[in-house]
Steps between C-alpha positions, in 0.01 A plus 500: 500500500441824319793637287666786686450838330863533444543159324191573285634844392839358423346218305283745297816710432688189365200408296489841346862491409453156342207621286697791395786264395289214349182656414290278717470407866673158561340251733717316769578213272637734248711667749638176626583398140679831431696475830586140415636604155702782660651248759555228233686765293410353164229611266368240261259547211266246662503315830313169544223461761737320732765780459240764580417310809863481591549860437224587736657263757833685463317816552331388830842358618666836417230710657508301822863459542560843670256390759691182579252247333747403223870519437657522154724193419610572154421436149479162313673420166217660319511829681201437731523638853455260787386561857468305819213561728617605858154537673137414440264777415271612780148398484297790342171555343487565125473883552791485739699297263429741208593803721822318622595431130413860396734632774771290374441597141518869593827442692641319197420785264624760749828318529519498121444873463136486363 
């Protein structure tokens, strides 16, 4: 599957905005980490490796919730968001998965005014 021209252009535009803001182009892991921090709502001087993985999981759940894959269930006593999976992800090639995720990242940033 080839990324549609519209998706590619929108992705390049987002990357340009992020480069302008942060001084370098973030990769997908970095974007997920930043979205996870946004959804967690707490900034710490340092996150452990496990917390970084948890933040990226929170990001994935947050990104896919509008498409009905996850539902937000609330926060635990430490402030971590929790989600329940509602349906399985469709089987996709790695390129299709990347484009699927990029589309959801773009939607997230659009919804948050970026």
